[in-house]
One Martini backbone bead per residue (centre of mass of N, CA, C, O) as a GRO file, in nm:
protein
  374
    1UNK     BB    1  -0.503  -3.090   0.189
    2UNK     BB    2  -0.732  -3.255   0.370
    3UNK     BB    3  -0.939  -3.256   0.601
    4UNK     BB    4  -1.069  -3.401   0.838
    5UNK     BB    5  -1.299  -3.576   0.946
    6UNK     BB    6  -1.640  -3.475   0.861
    7UNK     BB    7  -1.974  -3.316   0.832
    8UNK     BB    8  -1.880  -3.076   0.698
    9UNK     BB    9  -1.839  -2.793   0.478
   10UNK     BB   10  -1.585  -2.692   0.231
   11UNK     BB   11  -1.455  -2.369   0.107
   12UNK     BB   12  -1.318  -2.190  -0.124
   13UNK     BB   13  -1.242  -1.833  -0.104
   14UNK     BB   14  -1.210  -1.545  -0.291
   15UNK     BB   15  -0.898  -1.474  -0.381
   16UNK     BB   16  -0.813  -1.756  -0.469
   17UNK     BB   17  -1.023  -1.791  -0.689
   18UNK     BB   18  -0.975  -1.534  -0.844
   19UNK     BB   19  -0.666  -1.581  -0.915
   20UNK     BB   20  -0.704  -1.845  -1.060
   21UNK     BB   21  -0.888  -1.729  -1.288
   22UNK     BB   22  -0.654  -1.522  -1.369
   23UNK     BB   23  -0.361  -1.667  -1.341
   24UNK     BB   24  -0.262  -1.620  -1.058
   25UNK     BB   25  -0.102  -1.639  -0.787
   26UNK     BB   26  -0.146  -1.868  -0.497
   27UNK     BB   27  -0.068  -1.821  -0.150
   28UNK     BB   28  -0.362  -1.804  -0.028
   29UNK     BB   29  -0.620  -1.971   0.167
   30UNK     BB   30  -0.965  -1.947   0.209
   31UNK     BB   31  -1.220  -2.071   0.437
   32UNK     BB   32  -1.548  -2.219   0.443
   33UNK     BB   33  -1.780  -2.324   0.693
   34UNK     BB   34  -2.058  -2.558   0.683
   35UNK     BB   35  -2.229  -2.690   0.958
   36UNK     BB   36  -2.066  -2.574   1.216
   37UNK     BB   37  -1.911  -2.576   1.520
   38UNK     BB   38  -1.670  -2.493   1.732
   39UNK     BB   39  -1.663  -2.773   1.874
   40UNK     BB   40  -1.624  -2.940   1.606
   41UNK     BB   41  -1.358  -2.811   1.519
   42UNK     BB   42  -1.191  -2.892   1.764
   43UNK     BB   43  -1.252  -3.201   1.737
   44UNK     BB   44  -1.101  -3.196   1.436
   45UNK     BB   45  -0.821  -3.013   1.514
   46UNK     BB   46  -0.875  -2.724   1.538
   47UNK     BB   47  -0.758  -2.382   1.585
   48UNK     BB   48  -0.842  -2.120   1.758
   49UNK     BB   49  -0.820  -1.740   1.651
   50UNK     BB   50  -1.065  -1.583   1.677
   51UNK     BB   51  -1.219  -1.288   1.795
   52UNK     BB   52  -1.482  -1.174   1.629
   53UNK     BB   53  -1.477  -1.466   1.491
   54UNK     BB   54  -1.483  -1.793   1.383
   55UNK     BB   55  -1.144  -1.906   1.366
   56UNK     BB   56  -0.937  -2.157   1.201
   57UNK     BB   57  -0.674  -2.394   1.213
   58UNK     BB   58  -0.524  -2.617   1.040
   59UNK     BB   59  -0.338  -2.890   1.155
   60UNK     BB   60  -0.154  -2.883   0.886
   61UNK     BB   61  -0.177  -2.610   0.697
   62UNK     BB   62  -0.281  -2.342   0.856
   63UNK     BB   63  -0.528  -2.264   0.745
   64UNK     BB   64  -0.818  -2.068   0.714
   65UNK     BB   65  -1.124  -2.128   0.901
   66UNK     BB   66  -1.456  -2.006   0.852
   67UNK     BB   67  -1.742  -1.949   0.955
   68UNK     BB   68  -2.036  -1.907   0.853
   69UNK     BB   69  -2.172  -1.569   0.795
   70UNK     BB   70  -2.331  -1.298   0.933
   71UNK     BB   71  -2.430  -0.946   0.907
   72UNK     BB   72  -2.480  -0.645   1.120
   73UNK     BB   73  -2.552  -0.326   1.148
   74UNK     BB   74  -2.480  -0.097   1.451
   75UNK     BB   75  -2.253   0.115   1.335
   76UNK     BB   76  -2.029   0.320   1.261
   77UNK     BB   77  -1.815   0.184   1.068
   78UNK     BB   78  -1.606  -0.114   1.063
   79UNK     BB   79  -1.692  -0.203   1.366
   80UNK     BB   80  -2.023  -0.189   1.323
   81UNK     BB   81  -2.066  -0.520   1.390
   82UNK     BB   82  -2.278  -0.808   1.372
   83UNK     BB   83  -2.225  -1.151   1.424
   84UNK     BB   84  -2.324  -1.472   1.260
   85UNK     BB   85  -2.241  -1.806   1.371
   86UNK     BB   86  -2.390  -2.096   1.215
   87UNK     BB   87  -2.502  -2.401   1.087
   88UNK     BB   88  -2.748  -2.240   0.918
   89UNK     BB   89  -2.545  -2.102   0.755
   90UNK     BB   90  -2.494  -2.025   0.431
   91UNK     BB   91  -2.300  -1.980   0.168
   92UNK     BB   92  -2.477  -1.757   0.037
   93UNK     BB   93  -2.484  -1.574   0.283
   94UNK     BB   94  -2.176  -1.532   0.303
   95UNK     BB   95  -2.138  -1.408   0.007
   96UNK     BB   96  -2.337  -1.167   0.046
   97UNK     BB   97  -2.125  -0.997   0.250
   98UNK     BB   98  -1.945  -0.925   0.031
   99UNK     BB   99  -1.811  -0.682  -0.166
  100UNK     BB  100  -1.735  -0.836  -0.436
  101UNK     BB  101  -1.798  -1.048  -0.694
  102UNK     BB  102  -1.494  -1.150  -0.726
  103UNK     BB  103  -1.514  -1.233  -0.393
  104UNK     BB  104  -1.799  -1.427  -0.440
  105UNK     BB  105  -1.639  -1.697  -0.479
  106UNK     BB  106  -1.661  -2.055  -0.486
  107UNK     BB  107  -1.512  -2.379  -0.394
  108UNK     BB  108  -1.520  -2.704  -0.404
  109UNK     BB  109  -1.387  -3.022  -0.371
  110UNK     BB  110  -1.449  -3.065  -0.705
  111UNK     BB  111  -1.428  -2.761  -0.844
  112UNK     BB  112  -1.675  -2.618  -0.804
  113UNK     BB  113  -1.866  -2.335  -0.875
  114UNK     BB  114  -1.985  -2.062  -0.658
  115UNK     BB  115  -2.188  -1.792  -0.837
  116UNK     BB  116  -2.444  -1.583  -0.752
  117UNK     BB  117  -2.296  -1.286  -0.861
  118UNK     BB  118  -2.115  -1.307  -1.123
  119UNK     BB  119  -1.792  -1.293  -1.104
  120UNK     BB  120  -1.687  -1.420  -1.359
  121UNK     BB  121  -1.798  -1.204  -1.555
  122UNK     BB  122  -1.643  -0.966  -1.426
  123UNK     BB  123  -1.368  -1.078  -1.480
  124UNK     BB  124  -1.383  -1.085  -1.787
  125UNK     BB  125  -1.472  -0.765  -1.799
  126UNK     BB  126  -1.331  -0.587  -1.581
  127UNK     BB  127  -1.510  -0.564  -1.299
  128UNK     BB  128  -1.621  -0.355  -1.032
  129UNK     BB  129  -1.874  -0.505  -0.811
  130UNK     BB  130  -2.116  -0.494  -0.596
  131UNK     BB  131  -2.323  -0.714  -0.426
  132UNK     BB  132  -2.455  -0.500  -0.222
  133UNK     BB  133  -2.582  -0.243  -0.020
  134UNK     BB  134  -2.389  -0.331   0.217
  135UNK     BB  135  -2.129  -0.195   0.130
  136UNK     BB  136  -2.206   0.088   0.273
  137UNK     BB  137  -2.121  -0.025   0.576
  138UNK     BB  138  -1.805  -0.030   0.471
  139UNK     BB  139  -1.544   0.199   0.422
  140UNK     BB  140  -1.312   0.000   0.337
  141UNK     BB  141  -1.424  -0.065   0.050
  142UNK     BB  142  -1.317   0.180  -0.091
  143UNK     BB  143  -1.019   0.110  -0.070
  144UNK     BB  144  -1.030  -0.171  -0.202
  145UNK     BB  145  -1.128  -0.080  -0.479
  146UNK     BB  146  -0.884   0.097  -0.541
  147UNK     BB  147  -0.674  -0.133  -0.509
  148UNK     BB  148  -0.785  -0.322  -0.729
  149UNK     BB  149  -0.754  -0.121  -0.960
  150UNK     BB  150  -0.444  -0.115  -0.931
  151UNK     BB  151  -0.401  -0.424  -0.984
  152UNK     BB  152  -0.603  -0.491  -1.247
  153UNK     BB  153  -0.750  -0.245  -1.415
  154UNK     BB  154  -1.029  -0.208  -1.346
  155UNK     BB  155  -1.340  -0.121  -1.370
  156UNK     BB  156  -1.618   0.068  -1.243
  157UNK     BB  157  -1.917   0.039  -1.165
  158UNK     BB  158  -2.153   0.282  -1.167
  159UNK     BB  159  -2.306   0.190  -0.910
  160UNK     BB  160  -2.043   0.186  -0.733
  161UNK     BB  161  -1.957   0.477  -0.771
  162UNK     BB  162  -2.212   0.602  -0.648
  163UNK     BB  163  -2.190   0.474  -0.369
  164UNK     BB  164  -1.916   0.591  -0.296
  165UNK     BB  165  -1.999   0.882  -0.306
  166UNK     BB  166  -2.214   0.867  -0.088
  167UNK     BB  167  -2.025   0.773   0.139
  168UNK     BB  168  -1.851   1.031   0.136
  169UNK     BB  169  -2.083   1.241   0.175
  170UNK     BB  170  -2.199   1.099   0.456
  171UNK     BB  171  -1.925   1.024   0.636
  172UNK     BB  172  -1.829   0.719   0.650
  173UNK     BB  173  -1.518   0.759   0.610
  174UNK     BB  174  -1.466   0.915   0.889
  175UNK     BB  175  -1.446   0.634   1.058
  176UNK     BB  176  -1.167   0.587   0.982
  177UNK     BB  177  -0.875   0.466   1.077
  178UNK     BB  178  -0.549   0.539   1.020
  179UNK     BB  179  -0.429   0.244   1.007
  180UNK     BB  180  -0.626   0.144   0.787
  181UNK     BB  181  -0.570   0.345   0.566
  182UNK     BB  182  -0.263   0.286   0.545
  183UNK     BB  183  -0.281  -0.012   0.481
  184UNK     BB  184  -0.428   0.031   0.206
  185UNK     BB  185  -0.232   0.237   0.075
  186UNK     BB  186   0.020   0.069   0.088
  187UNK     BB  187  -0.079  -0.162  -0.089
  188UNK     BB  188  -0.143   0.011  -0.333
  189UNK     BB  189   0.145   0.136  -0.375
  190UNK     BB  190   0.247  -0.179  -0.453
  191UNK     BB  191   0.128  -0.171  -0.709
  192UNK     BB  192   0.146  -0.139  -1.058
  193UNK     BB  193  -0.098   0.102  -1.042
  194UNK     BB  194  -0.131   0.349  -0.806
  195UNK     BB  195  -0.280   0.581  -0.944
  196UNK     BB  196  -0.562   0.447  -0.954
  197UNK     BB  197  -0.631   0.475  -0.663
  198UNK     BB  198  -0.629   0.790  -0.647
  199UNK     BB  199  -0.842   0.832  -0.860
  200UNK     BB  200  -1.075   0.691  -0.724
  201UNK     BB  201  -1.071   0.854  -0.459
  202UNK     BB  202  -1.117   1.123  -0.602
  203UNK     BB  203  -1.382   1.060  -0.760
  204UNK     BB  204  -1.551   0.992  -0.478
  205UNK     BB  205  -1.417   1.184  -0.234
  206UNK     BB  206  -1.219   1.025  -0.023
  207UNK     BB  207  -0.943   1.168  -0.027
  208UNK     BB  208  -1.052   1.429   0.128
  209UNK     BB  209  -1.103   1.261   0.395
  210UNK     BB  210  -0.822   1.092   0.449
  211UNK     BB  211  -0.628   1.299   0.240
  212UNK     BB  212  -0.622   1.630   0.180
  213UNK     BB  213  -0.318   1.674   0.101
  214UNK     BB  214  -0.333   1.492  -0.152
  215UNK     BB  215  -0.584   1.620  -0.290
  216UNK     BB  216  -0.438   1.900  -0.345
  217UNK     BB  217  -0.286   1.818  -0.605
  218UNK     BB  218  -0.553   1.887  -0.786
  219UNK     BB  219  -0.539   2.194  -0.804
  220UNK     BB  220  -0.317   2.091  -1.015
  221UNK     BB  221  -0.336   1.904  -1.290
  222UNK     BB  222  -0.039   1.888  -1.363
  223UNK     BB  223   0.073   1.783  -1.096
  224UNK     BB  224  -0.109   1.534  -1.085
  225UNK     BB  225  -0.007   1.398  -1.348
  226UNK     BB  226   0.296   1.391  -1.269
  227UNK     BB  227   0.267   1.224  -1.012
  228UNK     BB  228   0.131   0.973  -1.131
  229UNK     BB  229   0.352   0.909  -1.339
  230UNK     BB  230   0.584   0.882  -1.123
  231UNK     BB  231   0.450   0.656  -0.956
  232UNK     BB  232   0.443   0.441  -1.184
  233UNK     BB  233   0.743   0.445  -1.236
  234UNK     BB  234   0.830   0.352  -0.954
  235UNK     BB  235   0.687   0.084  -0.971
  236UNK     BB  236   0.834  -0.018  -1.231
  237UNK     BB  237   1.121   0.005  -1.066
  238UNK     BB  238   1.076  -0.114  -0.763
  239UNK     BB  239   1.005   0.061  -0.537
  240UNK     BB  240   0.967   0.150  -0.244
  241UNK     BB  241   0.737   0.261  -0.022
  242UNK     BB  242   0.876   0.526   0.067
  243UNK     BB  243   0.933   0.619  -0.229
  244UNK     BB  244   0.641   0.630  -0.326
  245UNK     BB  245   0.540   0.833  -0.112
  246UNK     BB  246   0.761   1.056  -0.192
  247UNK     BB  247   0.640   1.131  -0.456
  248UNK     BB  248   0.394   1.278  -0.334
  249UNK     BB  249   0.588   1.486  -0.163
  250UNK     BB  250   0.735   1.658  -0.370
  251UNK     BB  251   0.476   1.873  -0.389
  252UNK     BB  252   0.497   1.937  -0.094
  253UNK     BB  253   0.484   2.077   0.193
  254UNK     BB  254   0.627   2.008   0.493
  255UNK     BB  255   0.360   2.058   0.653
  256UNK     BB  256   0.185   1.866   0.483
  257UNK     BB  257   0.352   1.610   0.547
  258UNK     BB  258   0.313   1.616   0.850
  259UNK     BB  259   0.003   1.607   0.845
  260UNK     BB  260  -0.027   1.328   0.691
  261UNK     BB  261   0.150   1.167   0.890
  262UNK     BB  262  -0.034   1.216   1.139
  263UNK     BB  263  -0.301   1.116   1.026
  264UNK     BB  264  -0.176   0.815   0.929
  265UNK     BB  265   0.056   0.710   1.099
  266UNK     BB  266   0.336   0.686   0.995
  267UNK     BB  267   0.606   0.547   0.940
  268UNK     BB  268   0.918   0.651   0.974
  269UNK     BB  269   1.035   0.597   0.689
  270UNK     BB  270   0.818   0.753   0.539
  271UNK     BB  271   0.827   1.025   0.679
  272UNK     BB  272   1.131   1.097   0.636
  273UNK     BB  273   1.134   1.080   0.321
  274UNK     BB  274   0.911   1.281   0.271
  275UNK     BB  275   1.056   1.527   0.393
  276UNK     BB  276   1.294   1.518   0.204
  277UNK     BB  277   1.139   1.552  -0.060
  278UNK     BB  278   1.005   1.827   0.001
  279UNK     BB  279   1.297   1.976   0.040
  280UNK     BB  280   1.503   1.811  -0.202
  281UNK     BB  281   1.403   1.724  -0.481
  282UNK     BB  282   1.485   1.974  -0.650
  283UNK     BB  283   1.781   1.961  -0.597
  284UNK     BB  284   1.829   1.684  -0.714
  285UNK     BB  285   1.721   1.761  -1.006
  286UNK     BB  286   1.979   1.979  -1.018
  287UNK     BB  287   2.249   1.808  -1.035
  288UNK     BB  288   2.383   1.915  -1.304
  289UNK     BB  289   2.423   2.215  -1.158
  290UNK     BB  290   2.594   2.131  -0.929
  291UNK     BB  291   2.829   2.190  -0.712
  292UNK     BB  292   3.029   2.070  -0.479
  293UNK     BB  293   2.922   2.218  -0.229
  294UNK     BB  294   2.618   2.149  -0.285
  295UNK     BB  295   2.651   1.850  -0.271
  296UNK     BB  296   2.765   1.832   0.017
  297UNK     BB  297   2.525   1.961   0.154
  298UNK     BB  298   2.317   1.747   0.066
  299UNK     BB  299   2.454   1.510   0.209
  300UNK     BB  300   2.434   1.632   0.494
  301UNK     BB  301   2.123   1.693   0.523
  302UNK     BB  302   2.053   1.375   0.440
  303UNK     BB  303   2.256   1.166   0.562
  304UNK     BB  304   2.432   0.998   0.343
  305UNK     BB  305   2.640   0.856   0.519
  306UNK     BB  306   2.459   0.682   0.728
  307UNK     BB  307   2.206   0.689   0.482
  308UNK     BB  308   2.229   0.552   0.188
  309UNK     BB  309   1.965   0.405   0.132
  310UNK     BB  310   1.785   0.660   0.171
  311UNK     BB  311   1.914   0.825  -0.052
  312UNK     BB  312   1.835   0.625  -0.280
  313UNK     BB  313   1.529   0.672  -0.232
  314UNK     BB  314   1.536   0.977  -0.302
  315UNK     BB  315   1.626   0.941  -0.589
  316UNK     BB  316   1.392   0.758  -0.682
  317UNK     BB  317   1.174   0.974  -0.626
  318UNK     BB  318   1.287   1.222  -0.790
  319UNK     BB  319   1.343   1.041  -1.074
  320UNK     BB  320   1.064   0.959  -1.131
  321UNK     BB  321   1.007   0.975  -1.478
  322UNK     BB  322   1.274   1.060  -1.587
  323UNK     BB  323   1.438   1.081  -1.880
  324UNK     BB  324   1.710   1.199  -1.727
  325UNK     BB  325   1.947   1.025  -1.514
  326UNK     BB  326   2.226   1.172  -1.487
  327UNK     BB  327   2.200   1.313  -1.211
  328UNK     BB  328   2.194   1.053  -1.047
  329UNK     BB  329   2.474   0.946  -1.130
  330UNK     BB  330   2.629   1.191  -1.019
  331UNK     BB  331   2.555   1.154  -0.725
  332UNK     BB  332   2.651   0.863  -0.685
  333UNK     BB  333   2.946   0.915  -0.760
  334UNK     BB  334   3.005   1.127  -0.544
  335UNK     BB  335   2.932   0.962  -0.294
  336UNK     BB  336   3.132   0.732  -0.333
  337UNK     BB  337   3.384   0.904  -0.328
  338UNK     BB  338   3.346   1.035  -0.046
  339UNK     BB  339   3.310   0.756   0.115
  340UNK     BB  340   3.623   0.659   0.045
  341UNK     BB  341   3.747   0.792   0.252
  342UNK     BB  342   3.987   0.804   0.519
  343UNK     BB  343   3.882   0.867   0.829
  344UNK     BB  344   4.079   0.717   1.016
  345UNK     BB  345   4.341   0.864   0.925
  346UNK     BB  346   4.246   1.148   0.986
  347UNK     BB  347   4.202   1.104   1.294
  348UNK     BB  348   4.504   1.029   1.364
  349UNK     BB  349   4.612   1.334   1.248
  350UNK     BB  350   4.440   1.466   1.473
  351UNK     BB  351   4.369   1.672   1.764
  352UNK     BB  352   4.049   1.706   1.711
  353UNK     BB  353   3.722   1.706   1.634
  354UNK     BB  354   3.725   1.966   1.459
  355UNK     BB  355   3.951   1.875   1.271
  356UNK     BB  356   3.819   1.618   1.168
  357UNK     BB  357   3.566   1.751   1.041
  358UNK     BB  358   3.722   1.946   0.850
  359UNK     BB  359   3.898   1.726   0.695
  360UNK     BB  360   3.667   1.557   0.592
  361UNK     BB  361   3.520   1.780   0.434
  362UNK     BB  362   3.761   1.842   0.244
  363UNK     BB  363   3.785   1.550   0.122
  364UNK     BB  364   3.502   1.535   0.015
  365UNK     BB  365   3.506   1.775  -0.171
  366UNK     BB  366   3.738   1.677  -0.346
  367UNK     BB  367   3.604   1.413  -0.439
  368UNK     BB  368   3.360   1.539  -0.569
  369UNK     BB  369   3.502   1.720  -0.775
  370UNK     BB  370   3.628   1.487  -0.932
  371UNK     BB  371   3.365   1.332  -1.000
  372UNK     BB  372   3.228   1.572  -1.163
  373UNK     BB  373   3.464   1.561  -1.391
  374UNK     BB  374   3.423   1.251  -1.498
   0.00000   0.00000   0.00000
C-alpha cells in the first residue's frame, strides 16, 4: 500500500531490501523519508512514535517511517550520539551512517536500487563490510556483525575485522549495557549457526569483554570445539533459547554460570536451565549407566515432576550433538512411567504428608525400575 499523497520521497531500506535480494522472507519493512518535517508527516496522517529521533507509523500499514538523519558521536557507548533529522538530509547521508554495506541499500517506489556503498556486490560475494570509519563509534555493531555472520554464514572483510579488534582493545565494547548485549546474543543464539557468532566475538576480543566466563571456554580448545559443535547441533534440532544457552553452560562451573547470568542479566528461564546444565549435564549424559535410585534422584533434584518441559530442555542441551541418544530415550521413558503413578490414590490411603511422600517416592522408584528394564 502506498503512503498518502505527499511531497516528500520514501524509500524501503536496510534489512527488507537485503533479505529480498537474498531471496529470504521479508516480514517487516523499514522506510526512510527524505524532504519532510515532523509536522508534514503528522499532516499526512502518520503517527509519531520515536523517542530518540523522528519515527512515524503509516496510517494504514503501520510500518515505520523514519526521517532521514545524520548522527554525530558525543560520548562513549551506543547511547552517545546526537541525531539531526531535517528536510535537507539526503538519502545518501542517511545510508552513510549505517553499519554494513549490505544494510545500506535502499529501494525507491519504482523498485530502483540506490546502493552507494556497493552492498549488492558484498551480498553476492558473501562479505560483511563496514560502511565507514563511523562504524567504530557504536559498539553494538560488533555484536550485530557477529550475529549476521551466524545468520548468513558470510565472511568478515579484513578491514572490518581489524576495526572490530581495535574497538575491543580500546574499551569501546565496555560501554555496552548488559540488556543490549543479551538482546544481541539471544538473537544470535537463535540463528542457524550460532557458533559463528561466538567465534567472531572471540576472534576480535569482544567476547572476553562482554562475557569473560564464556570466553574462558577457549582455555581448552577441545572443550571450545565440542561446545560449538553441540551448539550448532542444538540449533539444527530447533532447541529453545534456554536450551541453546544451556549448551554453553554444560562446561562451566555453577559459580561461573551465576557470574555470567548476573553480568548479562539473563531472564529467569535461561538462568535456571543453565544452572541445571552446569550441575547435572554430565549425570544426564551418563543415563545409560544410572540405576533406578540415581534416576529418581536426578528427577527430584531437577524438579522434573513439576517442570517436565524444563527437564526436556535440559535433555536437549545435554544430548546436543551426541551420536547416541539412547540415554535420552531411557530417561524420557523412565520419567513418563514414574509420572503416570496415581498420586491421588496414594494420598487417599495415607495417614499424613510424610507417608504420602514416602509412598509416592517408592511407587516412582518401582515404576522407574520397570521402565529401565524394558
